[in-house]
N, C-alpha and C positions, 0 to 999 in steps of 0.2 A: 195205495198206488197214487192216489190224488195228491197226497202230501209230498211224495217223492218228486212228482212233476212240478209242483209249486217251488220246491227247493232248488230245482235245476233250471228254473226259468231265468232268462236273461234280464238284467236290470235295464231300465230305459236308457241310461247313459252309455251302456255298452253297445246300443244300436244307434241312437241319435246323439252324436257327439261331434259338434262342429269343429272342434279343435284337435281331434285325435288324428293319428297317422292314417294313411291311405288304407281303406277297408274295402277289399275287392267285392265282398258280399253286398255292400251298400252303394257301390259305385254304379251309376246309371250310364249306360252306353250313350255316347255322343258321336254318332257316325261321321258327321261332316268335319267336326274339329279333329277327330282321331285321324281321318283320312289326310287332312292338310298337314297334321303333325308328322305322320309316317312318311309323307312325300318329302317333307323337309329333312328328315333324317337321312335320306338318300344322298343329300348334298354334303360336300365337305366344307360346310359353313357353320359358324356359330348361330344359334337360334334365339330369337327374342320372342317371349310369350307375354302377352299383356291382356288385361281385362280388369273390370272393376273389382273391388274387394269382395271376396266371398263367392265368386263365380266358379270356383272349383279348378283353378289353374294348376294347383299343386297335385291334386288327385289325378287330373287329366295327364299331366306330365309323367307321373308315376306309372299310370296305367299303360301308356304307350311304350315307355322305355322297358317296362317289365315284359309286356306282351311281345315286343320285338327283340327281347333277350339282349338288351344293351346293359353293360355294367356301368353303374353311375354312382356318384357320391353327391348328396345334397349339402349345400353350405348356406346357412342362414345369415344373410348380410346384416341383420340386426346384431348378431354376435360380433361381426367385423366392426360395426359402428361402436360397440362397447369397448372392443379391444383396440380400436383405432388402427386396425391392420387386417388385411385379408390373409397375409402370410401367417399371422398368428393363428388364424382359423385352421389353416393347413397343418400347422405344427400341433395344435391341440387335438385334431382328429386323429393324426398318426399316433400321438401319445396315448389316446384312449384305446386305440386298437393295438397297442404294444409293438408299434413299428420302431425298430431300433435305428437311430440315426447317428452316424459317426460325427461327433462334435469336435473331436481333437485327435491329433496323431503325434507320435514321437519320431524323432529322427536322430540317429547316432552317426557321428562323424569321427573318423580317426585322424589324428594330427599327421602332417606330412613327416617325412623321415627326419629332417633336421630338428623340427619342433619336438618330435617323439623322443629323440635322443636327449634333448634338453629337459623335457618334462618327464622323462622316464616312461615313455610309451603310453601316455594318458589319452583316452578317447573322450569325446564330449557328447552328451545326450541332451537334446533340446525338445521341448513340447510346444506344439503349435495349435492354435484354435482355428478350426476350419471355417471358412466363410460360406455358410450354408445357403443354398438357394432352395427355399422351402417349396416353391412351385415345382421345380424339377424333381425334388424329392417326392412330392405328392404324386406326380405323374408316374414316377417309378413304383411307388407304393400301390397305385391303382392297377398298373399293369401286372404287378406280382399277384395281387389279390383276385384279379379277374380270371375266370375259367378259360375263356377263349382269348388267348393273347393276341390273336390276329384281328379280332373284331374291334371296331371303334368303341371308345369309351366317352363318357360325358361327365363333366363337372356341372352340377346344377346350382346356380346361384339364385336363391329365393329371397323374397322381400327386398327387391331392388330399391323400393321407395325409402328404405331405412337409411340409404346413403346419398340420396339426391342432393342434400344440402352440404355434403362433405366433399370438398374439391379433391382432397388428397386420396380419399377412398375411390372416388370416380376415376381419378388418374390411374390408380393401381389396377382397377378392374379393366380399364381401357387398355393399359399396357399388356395385361394378360391376354386379352383378345388379339392384340397385335402380335404378341409373342407366339401365339398358336401356330403361325406359319414359319416360325424360325426353324432352321435346320436341326438344331439341337432338340427342339420340342417335337418336331414332326415325327420322329422315330417312335414316340410314345402313342401316336394315333389317338389323341384325345381332343375333344372339342368342348365348347362351353355352351350352356343354355342359361339365359337370364330370364327369370320370372318376375313380373312387375305388375303392380296395381295402378300404374300410370301409363298413359298412352304416349306415343312418340318418344320411345326410349332413346332413340338415336340423338334427339336434340340435347339430351344431357351429356352424352359423349362428346358432342360437338363443342361444348363449353370448355373441354379440357384437351381436345385433340383435333387434328385435321379431320373433318367429317369424311373426306374421301378415303382416308386411311382405314376407317371403320366400315364404310359403305360396302366395300368389296370383300369383307370378311364375315358379314352377318346377313341373315334374312329374318324379317319380322313376320310372324304369323298373323292372320286376320284376328281381330279382337275376340277373345273368348266371351261368348254371350251367356245369358242366363239359360236355364232349362226351359224347354217348351212346356206347355200345359200337360201334355201326355207324359213327358219325362218326369214332371213333378208328381203326377199321379202315381207313376211307377215307384218313385222313391218312397212316397207315403205308404203305398200298398205293401211294399217289401218290408218296411220297418214295422208296420202294425202286424204284419203276418209273423215276423220273427218274434214279436212279443206276445203273439196270440191274443190280441185285444179283441173282445167281443162287441159287436154292434147289435143291440136289440132292435126289435121291429119299429120302435118309435124314434130311433136315431138313424138318420139317413147318412150312410157312409159316403155316398157320392157328394152330398152337400158338404161333408167334412173336407173331402179332397178339394172341392172347388174353392171353398173358403180359404183353405191353407195355401193353395197354389196362387190365389189372387193376392192375398195380403202380403205374402212373401215375395211376390214377383218372380217366382222361379229361381231365386238366388239360393244355391245349394246350402250355403252356411245358414241363411235365415230359415230355410225349410227344416234343417236339423234343430235349430233353436226352438222354433214353434212346436214342432212335433215332440220335442223333449218335454216341454211344459204340458202338453196334452197327455203324453204317456205317463207322466208322474201322477197326474190326477186319475187316470184310468187305473193305475196300479193301486191307488188308495181306495178305489171302488171295486176291488177284486177283479181288476183288469176288464171292467165293463165301461164302455164309452157312454156319455150322456151329451145330449145336444147343447146343453148350457155350458159345457166345458169349452166350447169354441170362444165364447165371449170372455170367459174367465182367463183363458190362455192368452187372448189378445191383450188384456190388461197387464198380465204378468210379463208378457213379451215386450210391450211398450215400456214398461218400467225398468226392465233389466237390460234390454238390448238397444232401445231407441230413445232413451230418456233425454239425451241432449238434443236430438232432433225434435222430439215432442215439445221440449221447452222452447226451442227456437220458433216453431210454428205457433205455439201458444202466444208468444210475445207479439206477433204481427196479426193474429186473428182478431176480427171485429166482434166483440161480445155484445151484440144487441139482437135479441130474439124477436124483435118487433119490426125490424127493417131489413130490406134486401141489401146485401153488401156485395158489390161487384168483386171486391178483393177476395171475399170468401168463396164466391162462385168460381173465380180463377183458380184458387187453391184446390177446390173440389175437382175441377176439370183436369188440373195438372196430375192429380192422383189417378185419373183414368188412362193416362197415356201409356201405351205399350211399346211405342217406338222410342228409341234412345234420344233422337233429335226431333224437334217439332217447331213449328212457327207460331207466331201470335195469331195468325189467321186460322190455324187449326184449332187453337184454343177458343177463339171466337165462335167457330162453328159448333164446337162441343157445348159451349154455353147456350147457344140457341136450341140445341137438341135436348139438353138437360133441364133448361129453365125456359120453356116456350112461352109461358104467360108473362113473366117479368122482363123478358127480352123482346117481346113482340113490338115491332115498329121502332126498335131502338138500334142505332148504329153502334155496334160494339167495337171498342179498340182497347184490348187488354195490354197493349204494348207497354204503356207507362208502368202498370202494375208489375208486369214481368221484368222490366228493366230495374225497378226498385228491388225486386227479389235477387237481383245480381249484386246488390250492394249491402245486403243484410249481414249481420255478424252472428253466426257464421253464414257464409254465402250459400244461398239455396239453389240458384240457377247460374249457369255460365252461358254467355251469349257469344256466338261466332259472328264477328262484325262483317265478315265477308259474305257469309250465306244468310245472315239474319236468323239463324236457327238457334234454339235454346236446348240445353240439356241440364239434367240435375248434377250439381256439384258432387253429390254423394247419393248413391242409390238408396240409402236409408231414408231419405226424405220422401220419396214416392211411396215407400212401404208405410211410412208413418202417416201420410195423408190418407192412404187407403184404410188404415186401421182406426184413425181418430176422428174422421169427419163423417157426418151423415146428413141426409136431406129429408125434410118433412114434406107433407103434401102442399104446403104453402110456399115451397121452393126456398125456405129458410135453411141455411146451412148451420148446423150446430157442431160443437166439439164434444167428444166424450170426456166427461170428468172421470178421471181414473178412480176417484174415491167412490163413484156411484156404480162402477161396473161390477 
């Protein structure tokens, strides 16, 4: 019996897979985002969904549309970038699903009476190529395939960032949004959702169109955030439970969850990546967890998922184990931030809290160091000149800082050598 159970056990990648399609069993409920999304669906507007990479925008969109029973078709704009056309994506999807499109027609004309007598009553048949509007054809296809013909349908454009540098594709997408209100299109009762890893999506549309034309046709949802600590715990618990991973008495499961939630920052994609590494090690140990696996998984995760960010931080890190480095202290405190935006004053306060001995009686001004981090290659921080607040250019940097830096009793910051982990 034990052997049969082992053979039927799920593989780690079947549970923790950051790139796979929406998995309802591994989806963690996000009540506030779901409520905002459902309210937006009540409007007859196109919807813009944005949030940093890996925050679960695609899964959230799938969850809400499925739960609310809307028929939808996703289109990856990376494919449009490759094909240099969104219309080609429409055409390809319909072809894959065996939707027949009339591409040509024939027309037969009989000659008039005088010509018919002269030509012996000959008729002429001509073949014409149809000028196909693949957008309208796609709307027709969606309506036909949907169960509820009366209910609104959605085209979901994903990976918007793939076309932000392509003016022609931006124009094409903008025109589709504008056309949604056209009389010929309205009868198909279909709207558009755009999912992006960039903020202020409308600014990109403004480059290729009158912003007022777009403004009254779209609504932008609040930014999709990372999971809360409790939501992160739920994802980890659910995955480990599905894999039936055992935690012996000398391995603290709560410590596991806290470490995972902290180093991944609650970013769903990173949670899946980290837990996949841990699960693979547990599988190799007869599905039993060990406390040392956390450190080993950190190394593997840094190497496979955050290598470029690790290298960027390593280049600016001050490698002197005998001296206090303000730059290193700033980097360490940046890794502690849980808010998306922060000021240099907040970092200075964190430095006083984390390094009380080396900062005592010292007026701290980390602004220059933080400004320098806005000029690195790749850029680590962005600064809003109006509010004087900073944020990470890529959320991978904060995760990397949390994973690779540590503080000793002498308030010296060191960096984990991946070869020594």
